[in-house]
C-alpha positions in Angstrom: 0.0 0.0 0.1 1.0 3.8 -0.4 0.6 4.1 3.3 3.7 2.0 4.2 5.6 3.7 1.6 5.0 7.3 3.3 5.8 5.7 6.6 9.2 4.2 5.5 9.8 7.4 3.7 9.3 9.5 6.9 11.4 7.0 8.9 14.1 7.3 6.4 13.9 11.1 6.2 14.3 11.3 10.1 17.4 8.9 9.9 19.0 11.0 7.4 18.3 14.2 9.3 20.0 12.6 12.5 23.2 11.7 10.5 23.5 15.1 9.1 22.3 17.2 12.3 25.6 19.0 12.7 25.9 20.2 9.3 22.4 21.0 8.9 22.2 22.8 12.2 24.9 25.2 11.3 23.3 26.1 8.0 19.9 26.5 9.6 21.3 28.9 12.4 23.2 31.0 9.8 19.9 31.2 7.5 17.6 31.3 10.4 15.2 29.7 8.6 12.0 28.5 10.3 10.9 24.9 10.2 7.5 26.0 8.4 9.5 27.3 5.5 11.4 24.0 5.2 8.1 22.0 5.2 6.6 24.4 2.6 9.5 23.8 0.4 9.0 20.1 0.8 5.4 20.7 -0.3 6.5 22.6 -3.5 8.5 19.9 -4.4 5.6 17.3 -4.0 3.2 19.6 -6.2 5.2 20.3 -9.0 2.6 21.9 -10.8 1.4 24.4 -8.2 2.7 28.1 -8.5 4.6 30.1 -6.0 1.8 32.3 -5.3 -0.6 29.5 -4.5 2.3 27.9 -2.1 2.6 31.3 -0.2 -1.2 31.8 0.2 -1.7 28.5 1.8 -1.5 28.4 5.7 1.8 27.1 6.9 1.6 23.8 9.1 4.3 23.5 11.6 6.3 20.6 11.6 5.8 17.9 14.3 8.6 17.1 16.4 10.7 13.8 15.8 9.1 12.0 18.8 5.8 12.4 17.2 6.9 11.3 13.6 8.5 8.1 15.2 5.1 7.2 16.9 3.2 7.8 13.7 2.5 4.0 13.4 -0.5 4.6 15.5 -3.6 4.3 13.2 -5.7 7.0 15.2 -3.4 9.8 15.7 -1.3 9.4 12.7 -1.5 12.5 10.6 0.7 10.9 7.9 -1.4 8.2 7.2 -4.6 10.5 6.8 -2.4 12.7 4.6 -1.3 9.4 2.5 -5.0 8.4 2.1 -6.0 11.7 0.8 -2.7 11.5 -1.5 -3.9 8.1 -2.9 -7.1 9.6 -4.0 -5.3 12.5 -5.4 -4.4 12.4 -9.1 -0.9 13.4 -8.8 -0.2 10.2 -6.9 1.4 8.8 -9.8 4.0 11.6 -10.0 4.9 11.1 -6.2 5.2 7.6 -6.6 7.9 7.9 -9.4 9.5 10.8 -7.7 9.6 14.5 -8.7 12.4 16.3 -10.1 13.5 19.5 -7.8 13.6 23.1 -9.2 17.1 24.4 -10.2 17.1 27.0 -7.5 16.2 24.7 -4.7 18.7 24.1 -2.3 17.0 23.0 0.7 17.7 19.9 2.7 14.0 18.7 2.1 14.7 18.9 -1.6 17.9 16.8 -1.3 16.0 14.3 0.6 13.2 14.2 -2.1 15.9 13.1 -4.5 16.9 10.3 -2.4 13.4 9.2 -2.0 13.1 5.3 -2.4 10.0 5.9 -4.9 12.5 6.7 -7.5 15.9 4.7 -7.5 18.5 6.3 -9.5 21.3 4.0 -10.8 24.9 4.8 -9.6 27.5 5.8 -12.0 29.1 2.3 -11.6 26.0 0.6 -12.7 25.2 2.7 -15.6 28.1 1.6 -17.9 27.3 -2.3 -17.2 23.5 -1.6 -18.2 24.4 0.1 -21.1 26.7 -2.7 -22.3 24.0 -5.1 -21.6 21.7 -3.0 -23.7 24.1 -3.1 -26.5 24.7 -6.9 -26.3 20.8 -7.4 -26.6 20.6 -5.4 -29.3 23.2 -7.1 -31.3 21.5 -10.5 -30.5 18.1 -9.1 -31.8 19.1 -7.7 -35.1 18.9 -9.6 -38.4 22.2 -10.2 -39.8 23.4 -10.7 -43.6 25.5 -13.3 -44.9 28.6 -11.1 -44.7 28.6 -11.9 -41.0 29.9 -15.1 -40.2 27.8 -17.5 -38.3 29.2 -20.5 -36.0 28.4 -23.9 -36.9 26.6 -25.9 -34.1 28.0 -29.1 -33.1 26.8 -32.0 -35.4 25.1 -34.9 -34.2 26.7 -38.4 -33.8 24.6 -40.7 -35.5 24.0 -43.9 -33.0 21.3 -46.2 -33.9 20.4 -49.0 -31.8 20.3 -51.6 -34.6 22.0 -51.6 -38.2 19.9 -49.2 -40.6 18.0 -51.1 -43.2 15.8 -54.3 -43.3 16.0 -56.3 -40.1 16.0 -59.6 -41.8 18.4 -62.4 -42.6 20.6 -60.5 -45.3 21.8 -63.7 -46.9 18.4 -65.2 -47.6 16.3 -64.4 -50.9 12.7 -63.5 -49.8 9.6 -63.7 -52.1 7.1 -61.1 -52.4 4.6 -63.2 -50.4 7.1 -64.0 -47.7 7.7 -60.1 -47.2 4.0 -59.4 -47.3 3.3 -61.9 -44.5 5.7 -59.9 -42.2 2.8 -57.5 -42.0 -0.2 -59.8 -42.6 1.1 -62.9 -40.6 -0.8 -66.1 -39.7 -1.7 -64.1 -36.6 -3.1 -61.3 -38.3 -5.2 -63.6 -40.7 -6.5 -65.6 -37.7 -7.6 -62.4 -36.0 -9.3 -61.3 -39.2 -11.1 -64.6 -39.6 -12.1 -65.0 -35.9 -13.9 -61.4 -35.7 -15.4 -61.8 -39.3 -17.1 -65.1 -38.5 -18.3 -63.5 -35.3 -19.6 -60.6 -36.7 -21.2 -62.8 -39.7 -22.9 -65.0 -37.3 -24.5 -62.1 -35.3 -25.5 -60.6 -38.6 -27.1 -63.8 -39.8 -29.1 -64.2 -36.7 -30.5 -60.7 -37.1 -31.3 -60.8 -40.9 -32.1 -64.8 -40.9 -29.4 -65.3 -43.6 -27.0 -68.3 -43.6 -23.5 -67.5 -42.9 -20.8 -69.6 -44.4 -17.8 -69.6 -42.2 -14.6 -67.9 -43.5 -11.4 -69.8 -43.5 -7.9 -68.6 -43.7 -7.4 -69.7 -47.4 -10.9 -67.4 -48.1 -9.0 -64.6 -46.4 -5.9 -64.9 -48.6 -8.1 -65.1 -51.7 -10.0 -62.1 -50.6 -6.9 -59.9 -50.2 -5.6 -61.3 -53.4 -8.5 -59.9 -55.3 -8.4 -56.6 -53.3 -4.9 -56.0 -54.5 -5.9 -57.1 -58.0 -8.5 -54.3 -58.0 -5.8 -51.8 -57.4 -4.0 -53.0 -60.5 -7.1 -53.2 -62.7 -9.7 -50.8 -61.2 -13.3 -50.8 -62.2 -16.1 -48.6 -60.9 -18.1 -51.3 -59.2 -17.2 -54.7 -57.6 -19.6 -56.8 -59.9 -17.8 -55.6 -63.1 -14.8 -57.8 -62.3 -17.0 -60.9 -62.7 -19.1 -59.9 -65.6 -18.7 -62.0 -68.6 -19.6 -59.5 -71.3 -17.3 -58.6 -74.2 -16.2 -55.5 -72.4 -15.6 -56.7 -69.2 -14.0 -60.1 -69.7 -11.6 -60.6 -66.8 -11.0 -64.1 -66.1 -8.7 -64.0 -63.0 -11.2 -62.9 -60.3 -13.5 -65.8 -61.2 -10.7 -68.2 -61.2 -9.8 -67.1 -57.4 -13.3 -66.7 -56.0 -16.7 -66.3 -57.0 -18.5 -62.9 -56.8 -21.1 -64.0 -54.3 -18.3 -65.3 -52.0 -16.2 -62.2 -52.3 -19.2 -59.8 -51.6 -20.2 -62.1 -48.7 -16.8 -61.8 -47.1 -16.5 -57.9 -47.9 -20.0 -57.4 -46.1 -19.0 -59.4 -42.9 -15.2 -58.3 -42.7 -14.5 -57.1 -39.2 -11.1 -56.3 -37.5 -12.4 -56.0 -33.7 -14.5 -58.7 -31.7 -18.1 -57.5 -31.7 -18.2 -58.1 -27.9 -15.6 -55.7 -27.4 -17.2 -53.0 -29.7 -20.6 -53.6 -27.7 -18.8 -52.7 -24.6 -17.1 -49.8 -26.0 -20.4 -48.5 -27.2 -21.8 -48.3 -23.8 -18.9 -45.7 -22.9 -19.9 -43.4 -25.5 -19.9 -39.7 -24.3 -17.2 -40.8 -21.4 -13.3 -40.2 -21.6 -13.0 -44.2 -21.8 -14.6 -44.2 -25.1 -12.3 -45.5 -28.1 -13.3 -44.1 -31.4 -10.6 -46.4 -33.1 -12.0 -49.7 -31.5 -13.1 -51.1 -34.7 -9.6 -50.9 -36.2 -7.4 -51.5 -33.2 -6.4 -54.9 -33.4 -5.2 -54.9 -37.1 -3.6 -51.5 -36.5 -1.7 -52.7 -33.5 -0.4 -55.7 -35.1 0.7 -53.9 -38.4 2.2 -50.9 -36.4 4.5 -53.4 -34.6 5.7 -55.0 -37.7 6.6 -51.5 -39.0 8.8 -51.1 -36.1 10.2 -54.5 -36.1 11.4 -55.3 -39.5 12.9 -52.0 -40.4 15.4 -49.4 -39.1 15.4 -45.9 -40.5 18.6 -44.0 -41.8 19.5 -40.8 -40.1 17.1 -38.4 -42.1 13.5 -38.7 -41.2 10.4 -36.8 -41.7 6.9 -36.1 -40.3 3.8 -35.0 -42.1 0.2 -35.6 -42.3 -1.5 -37.9 -44.6 -5.3 -37.8 -45.9 -7.1 -41.0 -46.4 -10.2 -40.2 -48.7 -13.6 -40.7 -47.1 -16.9 -39.0 -46.7 -18.2 -41.0 -43.9 -20.5 -39.4 -41.5 -18.3 -39.8 -38.3 -16.4 -37.2 -36.3 -13.3 -38.9 -37.2 -13.3 -37.2 -40.7 -11.4 -34.1 -41.0 -11.2 -31.2 -43.4 -7.8 -29.6 -44.8 -8.1 -27.2 -47.3 -4.7 -27.0 -48.8 -4.5 -30.8 -49.2 -5.3 -32.6 -52.5 -7.5 -34.8 -50.7 -9.7 -32.5 -48.6 -12.0 -34.8 -46.8 -10.9 -37.9 -45.0 -9.2 -39.6 -42.1 -6.1 -37.5 -41.1 -2.9 -39.6 -40.3 0.2 -38.3 -38.8 3.1 -40.4 -40.4 6.7 -40.8 -39.6 8.8 -41.8 -42.6 12.4 -42.4 -43.8 13.4 -39.7 -46.0 15.6 -42.0 -48.0 13.0 -44.7 -49.3 9.6 -43.5 -48.1 9.2 -46.5 -45.5 6.5 -45.7 -43.0 7.9 -46.2 -39.5 5.1 -45.1 -37.4 1.7 -43.6 -37.8 -1.5 -42.9 -36.0 -5.1 -41.9 -36.9 -6.2 -38.5 -35.4 -9.1 -39.1 -33.3 -10.0 -35.3 -32.0 -8.8 -33.6 -29.0 -9.9 -36.2 -26.6 -6.5 -37.3 -25.6 -4.7 -36.0 -22.6 -2.9 -32.8 -24.0 0.4 -31.5 -22.6 -0.4 -27.9 -23.0 2.2 -27.4 -25.6 -0.1 -27.9 -28.7 -1.4 -30.7 -30.8 1.8 -30.7 -33.3 4.0 -31.0 -30.2 2.2 -34.0 -28.9 2.0 -35.5 -32.5 5.7 -35.3 -33.0 6.6 -36.7 -29.6 4.2 -39.6 -30.2 5.5 -40.6 -33.3 9.3 -40.7 -32.0 8.2 -43.0 -29.2 9.5 -45.9 -31.1 11.7 -48.6 -29.4 15.2 -49.1 -30.6 15.4 -45.8 -32.3 18.9 -44.5 -31.0 20.2 -41.1 -30.9 21.6 -38.6 -33.5 18.6 -38.3 -35.9 17.9 -35.4 -38.1 14.1 -34.7 -38.3 12.5 -32.4 -40.9 9.0 -30.9 -40.3 6.8 -28.3 -41.9 5.4 -24.9 -40.2 2.9 -27.1 -38.8 5.1 -28.6 -36.3 7.9 -26.2 -36.0 8.3 -24.3 -32.6 11.4 -23.3 -30.6 9.7 -25.2 -27.7 9.7 -28.4 -29.6 13.2 -28.1 -31.1 14.8 -27.5 -27.8 12.9 -30.5 -26.3 14.2 -32.6 -29.1 17.7 -31.7 -28.4 17.4 -33.0 -25.1 16.5 -36.3 -26.6 19.5 -36.0 -29.0 17.1 -35.6 -32.1 18.2 -32.6 -34.2 15.4 -30.7 -36.2 14.9 -28.4 -39.0 11.7 -26.9 -40.7 9.8 -24.1 -41.9 8.4 -21.8 -39.2 5.5 -19.3 -38.9 6.3 -15.8 -37.6 3.7 -15.8 -35.0 4.8 -18.8 -33.3 6.1 -18.1 -29.7 9.7 -17.5 -29.4 10.3 -16.1 -32.9 12.2 -13.0 -33.2 10.0 -9.9 -33.2 12.8 -7.5 -34.0 12.8 -5.3 -37.3 16.3 -4.3 -37.2 18.3 -4.6 -40.3 15.3 -6.6 -41.8 14.9 -7.3 -45.3 13.8 -4.1 -47.4 10.6 -4.0 -49.4 12.5 -4.4 -52.7 15.0 -7.3 -52.3 16.9 -9.0 -54.8 16.4 -12.6 -55.4 18.5 -14.6 -52.8 18.8 -12.1 -50.0 19.4 -13.9 -46.7 18.9 -12.7 -43.2 19.5 -14.7 -40.1 19.6 -14.3 -36.5 20.9 -16.9 -33.7 19.2 -17.4 -30.4 21.5 -19.8 -28.6 20.9 -23.3 -30.1 18.1 -22.0 -32.5 18.8 -20.5 -36.1 16.1 -18.5 -37.9 16.6 -17.7 -41.3 14.9 -15.5 -43.7 15.6 -16.4 -47.5 13.9 -14.4 -50.3 13.2 -16.4 -53.4 9.8 -15.8 -55.1 8.5 -15.1 -51.7 10.0 -15.0 -48.3 11.0 -18.5 -46.9 11.3 -18.7 -43.0 13.3 -21.4 -41.5 14.1 -22.7 -38.1 17.1 -25.1 -37.6 19.4 -26.8 -34.8 21.3 -28.6 -37.2 22.7 -25.9 -40.0 24.7 -22.5 -39.8 23.3 -19.6 -41.6 25.2 -19.8 -44.7 27.7 -22.3 -46.1 28.4 -20.9 -49.7 25.8 -22.9 -51.4 24.2 -21.7 -54.5 21.1 -22.4 -56.4 20.0 -21.7 -60.3 17.3 -19.4 -60.5 15.6 -17.7 -63.5 15.4 -14.0 -63.5 15.0 -11.1 -65.7 17.6 -9.0 -66.9 17.3 -5.1 -67.5 16.4 -5.9 -71.2 13.3 -8.1 -69.9 15.0 -11.4 -70.9 14.8 -14.5 -68.7 18.4 -15.6 -67.8 19.6 -18.3 -65.4 21.4 -16.9 -62.3 23.3 -18.2 -59.5 22.0 -17.1 -56.2 23.0 -18.1 -52.5 20.6 -20.5 -50.8 21.0 -21.3 -47.1 22.1 -25.0 -46.3 18.9 -25.4 -44.2 16.7 -24.8 -47.1 18.6 -27.2 -49.3 18.5 -30.1 -47.0 15.0 -29.4 -46.1 14.0 -29.8 -50.0 16.1 -32.9 -50.2 14.9 -34.7 -47.1 11.4 -33.4 -46.1 9.8 -35.7 -48.9 9.6 -39.0 -47.0 6.0 -38.9 -46.3 5.2 -37.6 -49.9 7.3 -40.6 -51.3 5.2 -43.0 -49.3 2.0 -41.3 -50.5 3.0 -41.6 -54.2 3.8 -45.2 -53.8 0.5 -46.0 -52.2 -1.5 -43.7 -54.9 -0.1 -45.6 -57.9 -2.0 -48.8 -57.1 -4.2 -47.8 -54.1 -6.9 -50.6 -53.3 -9.6 -48.2 -51.7 -12.9 -48.3 -53.0 -16.4 -47.1 -52.0 -17.7 -48.7 -49.0 -20.6 -47.8 -46.5 -18.4 -48.7 -43.5 -15.8 -46.2 -42.5 -13.6 -48.8 -40.9 -13.3 -50.9 -44.1 -11.8 -47.8 -45.7 -8.9 -47.8 -43.0 -8.5 -51.7 -43.6 -7.7 -51.0 -47.3 -5.4 -48.5 -46.4 -3.6 -50.7 -43.9 -3.3 -53.1 -47.0 -1.6 -50.5 -48.9 0.8 -49.8 -46.1 1.7 -53.1 -45.7 2.2 -53.8 -49.5 4.5 -50.7 -50.0 6.5 -51.3 -46.9 7.2 -54.8 -48.3 8.0 -53.5 -51.6 10.6 -51.3 -50.1 11.9 -54.2 -48.1 12.3 -56.2 -51.4 14.1 -53.2 -52.9 16.6 -53.0 -50.1 17.3 -56.6 -50.3 18.0 -56.5 -53.8 20.5 -53.7 -53.5 22.3 -55.8 -50.8 22.3 -58.8 -53.0 23.2 -56.7 -56.1 20.3 -57.9 -58.0 18.3 -56.1 -60.6 15.2 -54.0 -59.2 11.8 -54.6 -60.0 8.9 -52.2 -60.1 5.9 -51.9 -57.8 3.7 -53.2 -60.5 5.8 -56.5 -61.2 6.0 -56.9 -57.3 2.5 -56.6 -56.9 1.7 -58.9 -59.7 3.8 -61.8 -58.3 2.3 -61.2 -54.9 -1.1 -61.4 -56.3 -0.2 -64.7 -58.2 1.2 -66.3 -55.0 -1.9 -65.1 -53.0 -4.1 -66.9 -55.4 -2.0 -70.3 -55.0 -2.4 -70.5 -51.3 -5.9 -69.1 -51.3 -9.4 -71.1 -51.8 -9.9 -72.5 -55.4 -13.6 -72.4 -56.5 -15.6 -75.4 -57.1 -15.1 -75.2 -61.0 -12.2 -75.3 -63.3 -10.4 -72.3 -64.0 -10.7 -70.4 -67.1 -8.3 -70.4 -69.8 -6.0 -67.8 -71.0 -6.8 -67.4 -74.7 -3.8 -65.1 -75.5 -1.2 -67.7 -74.5 -0.1 -70.4 -76.8 -1.9 -73.7 -76.5 -0.4 -76.9 -75.5 -2.3 -78.6 -78.5 -0.3 -78.2 -81.7 -1.7 -78.6 -84.9 0.2 -81.2 -87.1 1.8 -79.8 -90.3 -0.3 -80.0 -93.3 0.5 -82.9 -95.7 2.1 -81.6 -98.9 -0.2 -84.2 -100.9 -4.0 -83.0 -100.9 -6.8 -84.5 -102.8 -8.0 -82.0 -105.4 -11.6 -80.9 -104.9 -14.0 -82.7 -107.3 -15.0 -80.7 -110.2 -18.5 -80.6 -111.5 -17.6 -82.6 -114.6 -16.2 -85.4 -112.5 -19.3 -85.7 -110.2 -20.2 -89.0 -111.6 -18.2 -91.9 -109.9 -15.9 -93.8 -112.0 -16.6 -97.4 -112.9 -15.7 -99.9 -110.4 -12.2 -101.5 -111.1 -10.9 -98.5 -112.8 -7.1 -97.3 -111.5 -8.6 -93.8 -110.6 -11.3 -95.3 -108.2 -8.8 -96.2 -105.6 -6.7 -93.2 -104.8 -2.8 -93.7 -103.7 -1.9 -93.7 -100.0 0.2 -90.7 -100.4 -2.8 -88.8 -101.4 -4.9 -89.7 -98.5 -5.8 -86.8 -96.0 -4.6 -87.1 -92.5 -7.3 -87.5 -89.9 -9.0 -84.1 -88.4 -7.1 -83.1 -85.5 -10.7 -82.4 -83.8 -11.7 -85.8 -84.1 -13.4 -87.2 -80.9 -14.1 -83.6 -79.3 -17.9 -84.1 -79.2 -20.4 -82.2 -77.0 -22.2 -84.0 -74.2 -24.7 -82.9 -71.6 -24.2 -83.0 -67.7 -27.5 -84.3 -67.0 -26.6 -87.5 -69.0 -24.4 -88.6 -66.0 -27.0 -87.8 -63.4 -30.2 -89.9 -62.4 -33.5 -89.2 -60.8 -34.0 -85.9 -62.6 -37.4 -84.7 -63.8 -38.2 -84.2 -67.3 -38.8 -80.4 -66.9 -35.3 -80.0 -65.3 -33.3 -81.7 -67.7 -32.5 -78.6 -69.8 -30.9 -76.8 -66.8 -29.7 -79.5 -64.5 -26.0 -79.6 -63.6 -25.2 -76.2 -65.3 -21.8 -74.8 -64.9 -20.1 -71.6 -66.0 -18.8 -71.4 -69.4 -15.1 -70.7 -69.8 -15.6 -68.3 -72.6 -18.7 -66.0 -71.8 -19.1 -67.0 -68.1 -22.7 -67.8 -68.5 -24.4 -71.0 -67.3 -24.5 -73.9 -69.6 -25.4 -77.5 -69.5 -23.0 -78.7 -72.2 -19.4 -79.6 -72.1 -16.7 -81.0 -74.2 -16.4 -84.8 -73.8 -12.5 -84.6 -74.5 -11.3 -81.4 -73.1 -13.8 -81.4 -70.0 -14.7 -77.9 -70.4 -17.9 -76.1 -69.8 -19.0 -74.4 -73.3 -22.2 -72.8 -74.5 -23.8 -74.4 -77.6 -27.2 -72.6 -78.2 -28.8 -70.7 -81.1 -27.3 -67.4 -79.7 -24.0 -68.3 -78.6 -21.5 -70.8 -80.0 -18.8 -70.9 -77.4 -18.1 -74.5 -78.0 -16.6 -73.7 -81.7 -15.2 -70.6 -80.7 -13.1 -72.2 -78.0 -11.8 -74.9 -80.0 -10.6 -72.9 -82.9 -9.1 -70.2 -80.8 -7.0 -73.0 -79.2 -6.4 -74.7 -82.7 -8.1 -77.7 -81.6 -10.6 -77.8 -84.5 -10.2 -76.1 -88.0 
């Protein structure tokens, strides 16, 4: 309170007057000045704005003796306290609190005491140069510098991973695409899918009174096989893959699994236990509710495989990924600047060298326990929480994640970082001293260092702002840019570029590379269930990671690299072999060479009969018996006669004999009761379709 300050001031004034009693007594005796004038001069010092006439016209108050001033602590009889209360209400209180400046001609002791008032502390002469030096140092730190000023290079990290970088596999073995894919979709994952799919199918069949055929592990492999095939040959609807028309004649899906079986598995596909989902639904609206419960078992198993079978190189990057979906669920997000604006947002950590997905998680909203440092901070710390990671990594992020707080905390974990930064983030330098002018040539660099943090501004087509704990401001790097000369012509010019921007452009694209590899042959198609969309994306992640492992193993063995399309084709064929087979023969590939070879034509052919020789020669003539050399060879199609399936069946009603035992035609994929007795192939033989003749001619069996 202001009251205590006035009491302390009065006590200090009295103590000062005691110490200077002898000198002041002499001066007062010589001047013979009464105490009232001294009090009046002190009053004039407090009221700077009052004139001399007003001060003289006021009645002079006699100064109280020292004993009364020392006993002024009593709340009832203290005149200073009442005066201080009035002074608190006065508008001049602010002036008194900060002290007043005495007049030039004032030489009274009270004026000198006012200068030494504790309300305004004047620094001593020894302290003033130190403060000025500190101020100059702060100004030097808070000003932007150019590339002419040398920056110190921070200590570079020592890369010490917990494991050898690259695939964590037997480096002397040769792995097939199927074996690498089964690292992620292992037998445990397949068994989990089969168990939960059957449980959900039984539950659904009881509700809808439909028969559910149990799904086996072979059926699940066949299902995943067709899902991957749909990424290579995409069509608009699922039923188009089994259409037998001339336009949609794809024999492979029907050779792996019938359409009804595939659609039945797709409808009952489930990743989590229905009983666990029912228990989780009862927690809706509470902190214990898990929005990702439907995908959690598969997500955790594939994520563990991503950690286990690969160790990243030194350069890693973090970015978000959008999985396209318009499902009506709170997990769906909207990002304006992304090519895929609506969908599920994933935070992904990837290897910048090859695009391998190391860690990821689906953003489920702000319902988790926040640390108070922002969503981006929590996402980075969660993604870097990988076992066996090691130290000395260089992380690259964009301006959504970059903050001085994050970079300094990463340094404590022996992880260096670099990324673009926003000017409104906490800790960014706000000074404008020596900043970039308005008309700045291309390649202008401004930098400022604050301890271990380096902030850089670089003017290219627009201003780029960076923050780094790895680089120095400028390392004599140059970049080619097109600029206009004074004549208005475009020329190539070498401009300086900060090393942090050069490395950022080189190593930031790890997640983008992974997105590109997934986007070439992604298997996502329209579905009514949101968790199926994430299931298809998990299949994509497993396939791309398996392909990257295959490439790395080929580099180790110095073998020729394969494309992702060839890798997927071989994987699809391998899955079809271990999958379930349909209850009918597979269709033939009409473009390949047939095992049936037509024998070469004989050089001796019987000439066709002319109309003049239509009558037969008399018996016994030499022309009646042709020579052996002129006999035509037997027809290659001899014995290929059509037959009906119903001929081998008994107790068939007469009205059902036309359709009994029908199977799918290997040519048009329609039902037919006819088959070839020699080839054992189902073929149509009607007035509208003659697949029997078409198939035999295309395979060079019949002429």
